[in-house]
C-alpha positions as a LaTeX table, in Angstrom:
\begin{tabular}{lrrr}
\hline
Residue & $x$ (\AA) & $y$ (\AA) & $z$ (\AA) \\
\hline
Met1 & 140.39 & 36.16 & $-74.88$ \\
Ser2 & 142.92 & 37.75 & $-72.50$ \\
Thr3 & 142.11 & 41.33 & $-73.51$ \\
Asp4 & 138.62 & 41.44 & $-72.02$ \\
Leu5 & 138.69 & 38.78 & $-69.28$ \\
Ile6 & 139.42 & 41.36 & $-66.59$ \\
Thr7 & 136.01 & 42.95 & $-67.24$ \\
His8 & 134.45 & 39.73 & $-65.86$ \\
Ala9 & 136.39 & 39.71 & $-62.56$ \\
Gly10 & 134.43 & 37.89 & $-59.84$ \\
Gln11 & 132.21 & 36.09 & $-62.37$ \\
His12 & 132.08 & 32.46 & $-63.47$ \\
Val13 & 132.79 & 32.09 & $-67.18$ \\
Arg14 & 133.28 & 29.32 & $-69.71$ \\
Leu15 & 136.25 & 29.50 & $-72.07$ \\
Ala16 & 137.29 & 27.16 & $-74.86$ \\
Gly17 & 140.56 & 26.86 & $-76.73$ \\
Trp18 & 143.79 & 24.96 & $-77.15$ \\
Leu19 & 146.17 & 23.72 & $-74.46$ \\
His20 & 149.03 & 26.14 & $-75.11$ \\
Arg21 & 151.19 & 25.03 & $-72.19$ \\
Tyr22 & 150.90 & 23.34 & $-68.80$ \\
Arg23 & 153.40 & 23.64 & $-65.96$ \\
Gln24 & 153.15 & 21.81 & $-62.65$ \\
Leu25 & 154.85 & 23.64 & $-59.76$ \\
Ser26 & 154.69 & 21.73 & $-56.47$ \\
His27 & 150.97 & 21.45 & $-55.62$ \\
Val28 & 149.79 & 24.08 & $-58.09$ \\
Gly29 & 149.58 & 23.84 & $-61.88$ \\
Phe30 & 149.34 & 26.60 & $-64.44$ \\
Leu31 & 147.38 & 25.95 & $-67.60$ \\
Val32 & 147.71 & 28.46 & $-70.43$ \\
Leu33 & 144.67 & 28.29 & $-72.69$ \\
Arg34 & 144.84 & 29.85 & $-76.16$ \\
Asp35 & 142.13 & 30.89 & $-78.57$ \\
Ala36 & 142.11 & 33.16 & $-81.64$ \\
Arg37 & 142.15 & 36.30 & $-79.46$ \\
Gly38 & 144.92 & 35.53 & $-77.01$ \\
Leu39 & 146.02 & 33.62 & $-73.91$ \\
Val40 & 144.47 & 33.02 & $-70.48$ \\
Gln41 & 146.15 & 31.57 & $-67.42$ \\
Val42 & 144.21 & 28.97 & $-65.45$ \\
Val43 & 145.32 & 28.08 & $-61.90$ \\
Val44 & 144.90 & 24.35 & $-61.20$ \\
Asp45 & 145.12 & 23.15 & $-57.58$ \\
Asp46 & 142.89 & 20.08 & $-57.80$ \\
Pro47 & 145.05 & 16.87 & $-58.07$ \\
Glu48 & 142.57 & 15.07 & $-60.32$ \\
Thr49 & 142.37 & 17.99 & $-62.72$ \\
Ser50 & 146.17 & 18.25 & $-62.70$ \\
Arg51 & 146.48 & 14.57 & $-63.65$ \\
Leu52 & 143.95 & 15.02 & $-66.45$ \\
Ile53 & 145.74 & 17.97 & $-67.99$ \\
Gly54 & 149.20 & 16.54 & $-67.36$ \\
Gly55 & 148.32 & 13.53 & $-69.47$ \\
Leu56 & 147.39 & 15.64 & $-72.49$ \\
Ala57 & 149.63 & 16.86 & $-75.30$ \\
Asn58 & 149.82 & 20.52 & $-76.16$ \\
Glu59 & 147.17 & 21.58 & $-78.71$ \\
Ser60 & 144.47 & 19.42 & $-77.17$ \\
Val61 & 141.17 & 21.30 & $-77.25$ \\
Leu62 & 139.60 & 22.12 & $-73.88$ \\
Ser63 & 136.54 & 23.73 & $-72.37$ \\
Val64 & 137.26 & 25.41 & $-69.03$ \\
Thr65 & 134.75 & 26.84 & $-66.57$ \\
Gly66 & 135.97 & 28.83 & $-63.58$ \\
Gln67 & 135.98 & 32.06 & $-61.62$ \\
Val68 & 137.74 & 35.15 & $-62.99$ \\
Val69 & 140.25 & 36.58 & $-60.51$ \\
Ala70 & 142.24 & 39.77 & $-61.07$ \\
Asn71 & 146.00 & 39.21 & $-61.15$ \\
Pro72 & 148.28 & 41.92 & $-62.63$ \\
Gln73 & 150.94 & 39.32 & $-63.45$ \\
Ala74 & 148.61 & 37.15 & $-65.55$ \\
Pro75 & 148.03 & 37.73 & $-69.29$ \\
Gly76 & 145.47 & 40.50 & $-69.60$ \\
Gly77 & 145.51 & 41.13 & $-65.82$ \\
Ala78 & 143.20 & 38.24 & $-64.88$ \\
Glu79 & 143.20 & 34.46 & $-64.54$ \\
Leu80 & 140.78 & 31.60 & $-63.93$ \\
His81 & 140.51 & 29.79 & $-60.58$ \\
Asp82 & 138.72 & 26.60 & $-59.48$ \\
Pro83 & 138.51 & 25.30 & $-63.04$ \\
Ile84 & 136.31 & 22.51 & $-64.33$ \\
Val85 & 138.06 & 21.13 & $-67.42$ \\
Thr86 & 136.42 & 19.17 & $-70.22$ \\
Val87 & 138.52 & 17.62 & $-73.00$ \\
Leu88 & 136.87 & 18.33 & $-76.35$ \\
Ser89 & 139.61 & 16.82 & $-78.52$ \\
Glu90 & 142.94 & 15.16 & $-77.74$ \\
Ala91 & 145.99 & 16.01 & $-79.84$ \\
Ile92 & 149.28 & 14.36 & $-80.65$ \\
Pro93 & 152.34 & 16.48 & $-79.78$ \\
Pro94 & 153.05 & 19.15 & $-82.43$ \\
Pro95 & 156.42 & 19.06 & $-84.27$ \\
Phe96 & 157.53 & 22.27 & $-82.51$ \\
Asp97 & 156.67 & 24.17 & $-79.34$ \\
Leu98 & 154.02 & 26.80 & $-79.99$ \\
Phe99 & 154.47 & 28.35 & $-76.55$ \\
Arg100 & 157.97 & 29.63 & $-77.29$ \\
Pro101 & 158.44 & 33.22 & $-78.57$ \\
Ala102 & 159.48 & 31.92 & $-82.00$ \\
Leu103 & 159.17 & 28.60 & $-83.78$ \\
Ala104 & 162.44 & 26.67 & $-83.34$ \\
Ala105 & 162.39 & 24.98 & $-86.74$ \\
Gln106 & 163.66 & 25.54 & $-90.26$ \\
Leu107 & 161.31 & 27.23 & $-92.71$ \\
Pro108 & 160.67 & 24.05 & $-94.79$ \\
Thr109 & 159.56 & 22.23 & $-91.63$ \\
Ile110 & 157.32 & 25.13 & $-90.64$ \\
Leu111 & 155.74 & 25.20 & $-94.11$ \\
Asp112 & 155.29 & 21.41 & $-94.17$ \\
His113 & 153.29 & 21.72 & $-90.95$ \\
Ala114 & 151.61 & 25.05 & $-91.77$ \\
Pro115 & 148.15 & 24.11 & $-90.37$ \\
Val116 & 149.77 & 23.85 & $-86.92$ \\
Ala117 & 152.52 & 26.47 & $-87.34$ \\
Leu118 & 149.96 & 29.13 & $-88.21$ \\
Arg119 & 148.52 & 28.77 & $-84.70$ \\
His120 & 151.67 & 30.31 & $-83.19$ \\
Pro121 & 150.64 & 33.73 & $-81.84$ \\
Ala122 & 153.42 & 35.66 & $-83.61$ \\
Val123 & 152.89 & 33.83 & $-86.91$ \\
Arg124 & 149.15 & 34.34 & $-86.68$ \\
Ala125 & 149.68 & 38.03 & $-85.93$ \\
Arg126 & 151.53 & 38.53 & $-89.24$ \\
His127 & 148.47 & 37.36 & $-91.10$ \\
Arg128 & 146.32 & 39.70 & $-89.07$ \\
Val129 & 148.58 & 42.45 & $-90.42$ \\
Ala130 & 147.69 & 41.31 & $-93.95$ \\
Ala131 & 143.99 & 41.29 & $-93.08$ \\
Ala132 & 144.15 & 44.79 & $-91.57$ \\
Leu133 & 146.02 & 46.18 & $-94.58$ \\
Thr134 & 143.51 & 44.68 & $-96.99$ \\
Asp135 & 140.60 & 46.02 & $-94.97$ \\
Ser136 & 142.07 & 49.54 & $-94.96$ \\
Phe137 & 142.84 & 49.29 & $-98.68$ \\
Arg138 & 139.18 & 48.57 & $-99.34$ \\
Ala139 & 137.93 & 51.24 & $-96.97$ \\
Ser140 & 140.22 & 53.96 & $-98.31$ \\
Leu141 & 139.38 & 53.38 & $-101.96$ \\
Thr142 & 135.67 & 52.88 & $-101.35$ \\
Gly143 & 135.66 & 56.20 & $-99.52$ \\
Asp144 & 137.39 & 57.76 & $-102.52$ \\
Gly145 & 134.64 & 56.72 & $-104.94$ \\
Phe146 & 136.08 & 53.39 & $-106.12$ \\
Thr147 & 133.95 & 50.29 & $-106.80$ \\
Glu148 & 135.23 & 46.83 & $-105.85$ \\
Ile149 & 135.20 & 44.34 & $-108.74$ \\
His150 & 135.98 & 40.64 & $-109.18$ \\
Thr151 & 137.58 & 39.72 & $-112.48$ \\
Pro152 & 138.11 & 36.25 & $-114.03$ \\
Lys153 & 141.05 & 34.15 & $-112.90$ \\
Ile154 & 140.69 & 31.83 & $-115.89$ \\
Val155 & 141.60 & 33.71 & $-119.05$ \\
Ala156 & 142.15 & 32.99 & $-122.73$ \\
Gly157 & 145.61 & 34.54 & $-123.04$ \\
Ala158 & 148.53 & 36.19 & $-121.31$ \\
Thr159 & 148.07 & 39.60 & $-119.69$ \\
Glu160 & 151.69 & 40.65 & $-119.30$ \\
Ser161 & 154.29 & 40.32 & $-122.02$ \\
Gly162 & 157.41 & 38.47 & $-120.94$ \\
Ala163 & 155.81 & 36.63 & $-118.00$ \\
Asn164 & 155.09 & 32.92 & $-118.11$ \\
Val165 & 151.57 & 31.62 & $-117.62$ \\
Phe166 & 150.04 & 28.47 & $-116.15$ \\
Pro167 & 148.06 & 26.64 & $-118.86$ \\
Ile168 & 144.98 & 24.64 & $-117.88$ \\
Asp169 & 142.57 & 22.37 & $-119.76$ \\
Tyr170 & 139.32 & 24.31 & $-120.11$ \\
Phe171 & 136.82 & 21.83 & $-121.55$ \\
Gly172 & 139.26 & 20.77 & $-124.27$ \\
Arg173 & 140.60 & 24.26 & $-124.90$ \\
Thr174 & 143.79 & 25.78 & $-123.54$ \\
Ala175 & 143.22 & 28.52 & $-120.99$ \\
Tyr176 & 145.47 & 30.15 & $-118.42$ \\
Leu177 & 145.49 & 31.29 & $-114.81$ \\
Ala178 & 145.40 & 35.08 & $-114.78$ \\
Gln179 & 148.73 & 36.85 & $-114.30$ \\
Ser180 & 146.86 & 39.98 & $-113.19$ \\
Pro181 & 143.44 & 41.63 & $-113.54$ \\
Gln182 & 145.06 & 44.33 & $-115.68$ \\
Leu183 & 143.06 & 44.10 & $-118.90$ \\
Tyr184 & 139.75 & 43.62 & $-117.12$ \\
Lys185 & 140.24 & 46.42 & $-114.62$ \\
Gln186 & 141.08 & 48.80 & $-117.48$ \\
Val187 & 137.89 & 47.82 & $-119.29$ \\
Met188 & 135.92 & 48.40 & $-116.09$ \\
Val189 & 137.16 & 52.00 & $-115.96$ \\
Gly190 & 134.79 & 52.44 & $-118.87$ \\
Val191 & 131.96 & 51.30 & $-116.60$ \\
Phe192 & 132.67 & 52.64 & $-113.10$ \\
Glu193 & 135.57 & 55.09 & $-113.75$ \\
Arg194 & 137.32 & 53.99 & $-110.53$ \\
Val195 & 137.73 & 50.32 & $-109.59$ \\
Phe196 & 139.77 & 48.10 & $-107.31$ \\
Glu197 & 140.25 & 44.40 & $-106.63$ \\
Thr198 & 141.96 & 42.22 & $-104.02$ \\
Ala199 & 142.67 & 38.77 & $-105.44$ \\
Pro200 & 145.35 & 36.17 & $-106.16$ \\
Val201 & 147.45 & 36.33 & $-109.31$ \\
Phe202 & 149.59 & 33.60 & $-110.83$ \\
Arg203 & 153.05 & 33.82 & $-112.38$ \\
Ala204 & 154.66 & 30.69 & $-113.84$ \\
Glu205 & 158.16 & 32.07 & $-113.48$ \\
Pro206 & 160.80 & 29.60 & $-112.21$ \\
His207 & 162.08 & 31.84 & $-109.43$ \\
Asp208 & 163.43 & 30.31 & $-106.24$ \\
Thr209 & 164.17 & 33.43 & $-104.22$ \\
Pro210 & 162.94 & 34.89 & $-100.91$ \\
Arg211 & 161.18 & 37.74 & $-102.79$ \\
His212 & 159.14 & 35.76 & $-105.34$ \\
Leu213 & 156.08 & 33.50 & $-105.24$ \\
Asn214 & 154.11 & 31.85 & $-108.03$ \\
Glu215 & 150.82 & 32.78 & $-106.41$ \\
Tyr216 & 150.39 & 35.96 & $-104.44$ \\
Val217 & 147.77 & 38.52 & $-103.48$ \\
Ser218 & 147.62 & 41.66 & $-105.59$ \\
Leu219 & 145.85 & 44.82 & $-104.44$ \\
Asp220 & 144.88 & 46.48 & $-107.70$ \\
Ala221 & 143.32 & 49.84 & $-108.51$ \\
Glu222 & 142.54 & 51.65 & $-111.75$ \\
Leu223 & 141.14 & 55.18 & $-112.20$ \\
Gly224 & 139.94 & 57.22 & $-115.14$ \\
Phe225 & 140.10 & 60.86 & $-116.22$ \\
Ile226 & 143.69 & 61.44 & $-115.12$ \\
Asp227 & 146.24 & 63.86 & $-116.53$ \\
Asp228 & 149.17 & 61.47 & $-116.23$ \\
His229 & 150.85 & 58.94 & $-113.94$ \\
Arg230 & 151.31 & 61.47 & $-111.14$ \\
Asp231 & 147.58 & 61.44 & $-110.50$ \\
Val232 & 147.89 & 57.71 & $-109.96$ \\
Met233 & 150.84 & 58.22 & $-107.61$ \\
Ala234 & 148.78 & 60.68 & $-105.56$ \\
Val235 & 145.98 & 58.13 & $-105.07$ \\
Leu236 & 148.50 & 55.39 & $-104.24$ \\
Thr237 & 150.22 & 57.59 & $-101.65$ \\
Ala238 & 146.92 & 58.43 & $-99.95$ \\
Thr239 & 145.84 & 54.78 & $-99.98$ \\
Leu240 & 149.11 & 53.50 & $-98.54$ \\
Arg241 & 149.04 & 56.16 & $-95.84$ \\
Ala242 & 145.52 & 55.09 & $-94.82$ \\
Met243 & 146.60 & 51.44 & $-94.78$ \\
Ile244 & 149.64 & 52.06 & $-92.59$ \\
Asp245 & 148.09 & 54.66 & $-90.30$ \\
Gly246 & 145.22 & 52.26 & $-89.62$ \\
Leu247 & 147.42 & 49.44 & $-88.32$ \\
Pro248 & 147.71 & 50.48 & $-84.63$ \\
Glu249 & 143.96 & 50.85 & $-84.18$ \\
Arg250 & 143.03 & 47.71 & $-86.13$ \\
Leu251 & 145.71 & 45.43 & $-84.64$ \\
Gly252 & 146.26 & 46.60 & $-81.07$ \\
Pro253 & 148.68 & 44.22 & $-79.27$ \\
Asp254 & 149.10 & 42.14 & $-82.45$ \\
Leu255 & 151.13 & 45.00 & $-83.95$ \\
Ala256 & 154.09 & 44.38 & $-81.62$ \\
Leu257 & 153.52 & 40.62 & $-81.60$ \\
Ala258 & 153.90 & 40.55 & $-85.40$ \\
Gly259 & 157.16 & 42.51 & $-85.15$ \\
Val260 & 155.85 & 45.48 & $-87.13$ \\
Thr261 & 158.19 & 48.45 & $-87.42$ \\
Met262 & 156.16 & 51.44 & $-88.52$ \\
Pro263 & 157.72 & 53.03 & $-91.61$ \\
Ala264 & 158.98 & 56.53 & $-92.13$ \\
Met265 & 156.49 & 58.11 & $-94.55$ \\
Pro266 & 156.86 & 61.86 & $-95.08$ \\
Ala267 & 154.03 & 64.07 & $-96.30$ \\
Ala268 & 155.43 & 63.84 & $-99.83$ \\
Ile269 & 157.15 & 60.62 & $-100.89$ \\
Pro270 & 160.35 & 61.49 & $-102.79$ \\
Asp271 & 160.57 & 60.54 & $-106.44$ \\
Ile272 & 163.42 & 60.17 & $-108.91$ \\
His273 & 163.52 & 59.44 & $-112.62$ \\
Phe274 & 164.75 & 56.00 & $-113.62$ \\
Ala275 & 167.77 & 57.35 & $-115.52$ \\
Asp276 & 168.88 & 59.39 & $-112.52$ \\
Ala277 & 168.19 & 56.54 & $-110.11$ \\
Arg278 & 170.29 & 54.15 & $-112.19$ \\
Asp279 & 173.20 & 56.61 & $-112.35$ \\
Leu280 & 172.97 & 57.35 & $-108.65$ \\
Ala281 & 172.90 & 53.67 & $-107.67$ \\
Ala282 & 175.77 & 52.80 & $-110.01$ \\
Asp283 & 177.87 & 55.52 & $-108.46$ \\
Gly284 & 176.90 & 54.53 & $-104.93$ \\
Leu285 & 177.60 & 50.85 & $-105.55$ \\
Gly286 & 180.79 & 51.57 & $-107.47$ \\
Asp287 & 179.59 & 49.27 & $-110.23$ \\
Glu288 & 179.49 & 50.69 & $-113.77$ \\
Arg289 & 177.61 & 47.63 & $-115.01$ \\
Glu290 & 174.48 & 49.11 & $-113.42$ \\
Leu291 & 174.66 & 51.98 & $-115.93$ \\
His292 & 173.88 & 49.61 & $-118.81$ \\
Glu293 & 170.95 & 47.78 & $-117.19$ \\
Pro294 & 167.44 & 48.39 & $-118.61$ \\
Asp295 & 165.99 & 47.82 & $-115.14$ \\
Leu296 & 167.08 & 48.31 & $-111.53$ \\
Ser297 & 168.87 & 45.35 & $-110.01$ \\
Pro298 & 167.99 & 44.18 & $-106.48$ \\
Ala299 & 171.28 & 45.69 & $-105.31$ \\
Ser300 & 170.33 & 49.05 & $-106.83$ \\
Glu301 & 166.89 & 48.93 & $-105.23$ \\
Arg302 & 168.44 & 48.25 & $-101.82$ \\
Trp303 & 170.95 & 51.09 & $-102.23$ \\
Leu304 & 168.22 & 53.50 & $-103.34$ \\
Gly305 & 166.11 & 52.52 & $-100.35$ \\
Glu306 & 168.98 & 53.41 & $-98.02$ \\
Trp307 & 169.56 & 56.65 & $-99.92$ \\
Ala308 & 165.90 & 57.68 & $-99.65$ \\
Leu309 & 165.89 & 57.10 & $-95.90$ \\
Arg310 & 169.18 & 58.89 & $-95.40$ \\
Glu311 & 168.52 & 61.88 & $-97.65$ \\
His312 & 164.74 & 62.24 & $-97.43$ \\
Gly313 & 163.74 & 60.50 & $-94.20$ \\
Ser314 & 161.51 & 58.14 & $-96.17$ \\
Asp315 & 161.21 & 54.36 & $-96.28$ \\
Phe316 & 159.42 & 54.84 & $-99.62$ \\
Leu317 & 160.78 & 56.04 & $-102.95$ \\
Tyr318 & 159.04 & 56.49 & $-106.30$ \\
Val319 & 161.14 & 55.66 & $-109.35$ \\
Thr320 & 159.43 & 57.09 & $-112.43$ \\
Gly321 & 159.99 & 56.92 & $-116.18$ \\
Tyr322 & 161.10 & 53.31 & $-116.66$ \\
Pro323 & 162.20 & 52.48 & $-120.24$ \\
Met324 & 159.31 & 51.56 & $-122.51$ \\
Gly325 & 161.08 & 48.32 & $-123.42$ \\
Lys326 & 160.66 & 47.07 & $-119.83$ \\
Arg327 & 156.98 & 47.97 & $-119.59$ \\
Pro328 & 153.90 & 46.13 & $-120.94$ \\
Phe329 & 152.34 & 47.08 & $-124.27$ \\
Tyr330 & 149.53 & 49.10 & $-122.63$ \\
Thr331 & 151.95 & 51.56 & $-120.99$ \\
His332 & 151.70 & 55.22 & $-122.01$ \\
Pro333 & 155.02 & 56.70 & $-123.21$ \\
Asp334 & 156.45 & 59.89 & $-121.74$ \\
Pro335 & 155.67 & 62.57 & $-124.36$ \\
Glu336 & 158.64 & 64.64 & $-123.16$ \\
Arg337 & 161.28 & 61.87 & $-123.11$ \\
Pro338 & 161.13 & 59.37 & $-125.99$ \\
Gly339 & 161.98 & 55.84 & $-124.96$ \\
Phe340 & 160.79 & 56.37 & $-121.40$ \\
Ser341 & 157.34 & 55.74 & $-119.94$ \\
Asn342 & 154.75 & 57.41 & $-117.78$ \\
Gly343 & 155.17 & 54.45 & $-115.44$ \\
Phe344 & 156.60 & 54.05 & $-111.98$ \\
Asp345 & 157.65 & 51.63 & $-109.30$ \\
Leu346 & 157.37 & 52.34 & $-105.59$ \\
Leu347 & 160.24 & 50.97 & $-103.54$ \\
Phe348 & 159.66 & 50.19 & $-99.87$ \\
Arg349 & 162.75 & 49.68 & $-97.75$ \\
Gly350 & 164.75 & 48.84 & $-100.84$ \\
Leu351 & 162.32 & 46.42 & $-102.47$ \\
Glu352 & 159.88 & 46.96 & $-105.35$ \\
Leu353 & 156.44 & 47.01 & $-103.75$ \\
Val354 & 154.19 & 48.63 & $-106.35$ \\
Thr355 & 154.16 & 48.90 & $-110.13$ \\
Gly356 & 151.88 & 51.41 & $-111.80$ \\
Gly357 & 151.48 & 54.15 & $-114.34$ \\
Gln358 & 149.40 & 55.73 & $-117.06$ \\
Arg359 & 147.90 & 53.46 & $-119.75$ \\
Leu360 & 147.21 & 54.04 & $-123.41$ \\
His361 & 143.56 & 54.94 & $-123.98$ \\
Arg362 & 143.14 & 55.35 & $-127.77$ \\
Val363 & 142.56 & 52.24 & $-129.85$ \\
Ala364 & 144.88 & 53.46 & $-132.62$ \\
Asp365 & 147.73 & 53.77 & $-130.11$ \\
Tyr366 & 147.08 & 50.19 & $-128.97$ \\
Arg367 & 147.21 & 48.85 & $-132.50$ \\
Ala368 & 150.48 & 50.69 & $-133.11$ \\
Ala369 & 151.99 & 49.45 & $-129.83$ \\
Leu370 & 151.05 & 45.84 & $-130.58$ \\
Ala371 & 152.45 & 46.07 & $-134.11$ \\
Glu372 & 155.71 & 47.54 & $-132.82$ \\
Arg373 & 156.13 & 44.60 & $-130.46$ \\
Gly374 & 155.09 & 42.03 & $-133.04$ \\
Met375 & 152.05 & 40.98 & $-131.01$ \\
Asp376 & 148.93 & 39.54 & $-132.65$ \\
Pro377 & 145.95 & 41.82 & $-131.89$ \\
Glu378 & 143.34 & 39.12 & $-132.62$ \\
Pro379 & 143.36 & 37.45 & $-129.15$ \\
Leu380 & 142.89 & 40.92 & $-127.64$ \\
Gly381 & 139.90 & 41.79 & $-129.80$ \\
Trp382 & 137.47 & 41.95 & $-126.87$ \\
Tyr383 & 139.88 & 44.26 & $-125.03$ \\
Leu384 & 140.52 & 46.56 & $-127.98$ \\
Asp385 & 136.79 & 46.77 & $-128.57$ \\
Ala386 & 136.38 & 48.68 & $-125.29$ \\
Phe387 & 138.85 & 51.31 & $-126.47$ \\
Ala388 & 137.21 & 51.50 & $-129.88$ \\
His389 & 134.04 & 52.56 & $-128.06$ \\
Gly390 & 135.76 & 55.33 & $-126.10$ \\
Met391 & 137.92 & 55.15 & $-122.96$ \\
Pro392 & 139.16 & 58.08 & $-120.84$ \\
Pro393 & 142.82 & 58.69 & $-119.98$ \\
His394 & 143.46 & 56.32 & $-117.10$ \\
Gly395 & 146.06 & 54.54 & $-115.04$ \\
Gly396 & 146.48 & 52.35 & $-112.02$ \\
Phe397 & 148.71 & 50.38 & $-109.72$ \\
Ala398 & 149.15 & 47.00 & $-108.07$ \\
Ile399 & 150.51 & 46.42 & $-104.54$ \\
Gly400 & 152.07 & 43.08 & $-103.65$ \\
Leu401 & 150.45 & 42.28 & $-100.30$ \\
Glu402 & 153.00 & 39.71 & $-99.15$ \\
Arg403 & 155.89 & 42.05 & $-99.92$ \\
Leu404 & 154.26 & 44.81 & $-97.91$ \\
Val405 & 153.68 & 42.53 & $-94.91$ \\
Ala406 & 157.20 & 41.09 & $-95.11$ \\
Arg407 & 158.76 & 44.53 & $-95.15$ \\
Leu408 & 156.62 & 45.76 & $-92.26$ \\
Thr409 & 157.34 & 42.73 & $-90.07$ \\
Gly410 & 160.98 & 42.25 & $-91.02$ \\
Ala411 & 160.40 & 38.79 & $-92.50$ \\
Ala412 & 163.35 & 37.71 & $-94.63$ \\
Asn413 & 161.26 & 35.48 & $-96.89$ \\
Leu414 & 157.79 & 36.05 & $-98.38$ \\
Arg415 & 156.91 & 32.48 & $-97.43$ \\
Glu416 & 157.00 & 33.52 & $-93.78$ \\
Val417 & 153.98 & 35.80 & $-94.33$ \\
Thr418 & 152.05 & 33.62 & $-96.78$ \\
Leu419 & 149.44 & 31.21 & $-95.42$ \\
Phe420 & 150.17 & 28.36 & $-97.84$ \\
Pro421 & 152.90 & 29.51 & $-100.23$ \\
Arg422 & 153.10 & 28.24 & $-103.78$ \\
Asp423 & 156.50 & 28.20 & $-105.47$ \\
Ile424 & 158.39 & 25.94 & $-107.87$ \\
Asn425 & 158.92 & 23.36 & $-105.12$ \\
Arg426 & 155.72 & 23.49 & $-103.09$ \\
Leu427 & 152.17 & 22.47 & $-103.96$ \\
Thr428 & 151.09 & 21.27 & $-100.48$ \\
Pro429 & 149.83 & 21.74 & $-97.88$ \\
\hline
\end{tabular}
């Protein structure tokens, strides 16, 4: 609203939005009207109109007709004079002031009243960041020959080993909410060669931390005819660069409003093997217990993030070659280092943001991997059938959208950048 009002200076216009704030100063009142695009200041000098607006609670919905007058001190450089105000809907007072720079309430209160809290300009701007990132993700991959797909979210069995699933009653049979599109996107490599999806995934893990949700948005991609996981890393790097570089143009003023700090992303993102990363973090933290961990602890990830920025000028760091025991059954082993994988994580500012790697592509290798882990191949018959009919070497990755937005905006908790978060305690609103 405020960004283009100045182009109508001298004209009469009609605006509609929410009563953001009203202040009465002596004989003149100042109404701030808000819509999805921004704020407009309306100068009110008619006593009857002042009484009308003064009797309304913030968030009442108004239609305002008036003359556009240039004023450098007003939002967007213009304001409305001689207004005619029509009340479209009266509101009760919200549980917090939306006109303040930040919501003065605890996170549980904000989440309980999310339909109203999301109207706050800074909160709303964070979700515009998510929308811009998703749009650039689609555009970058589509331009690189990928096809967007939509895979089932009701599935017959678990996708990831070791992760809990949400069971549901499917016409008398037990089904599950999909933990990821992994199996389906691999199968679709045999159709389109390069595919991607943006969709929710569901993890029934009883976490209660600022970095975990039970439902989140995953930006997935899978590509065929690769040599190894480094081909996947190259596509991921190019995609992330397009997503981040596109933010200023796509968001404009919302970039600063959302609190985005643009990341340091060198031409080549540094990478380090898991074994070396674990040793380095253990030494840096002065904690030998890290040397015996089969995965990187949150403390190690944070330390490695600081190390990458300090030593390589990068907010991103690839950690490659995770132990096979910590990777799903479809992961391709490293032929040069037994026990390690052709898989990777991408850390962003000290937090795991992306998991990816090369997959197995021969049906015999799948049967051997399942047998080694004691997994029954029968429920995966439809999946194995695709490999029995020929699949190319392939791999892919999955970006956690909420984690990316949280790291860009400095949010301490993923719930701050999730429209209606779902965790072990919250099922509404």
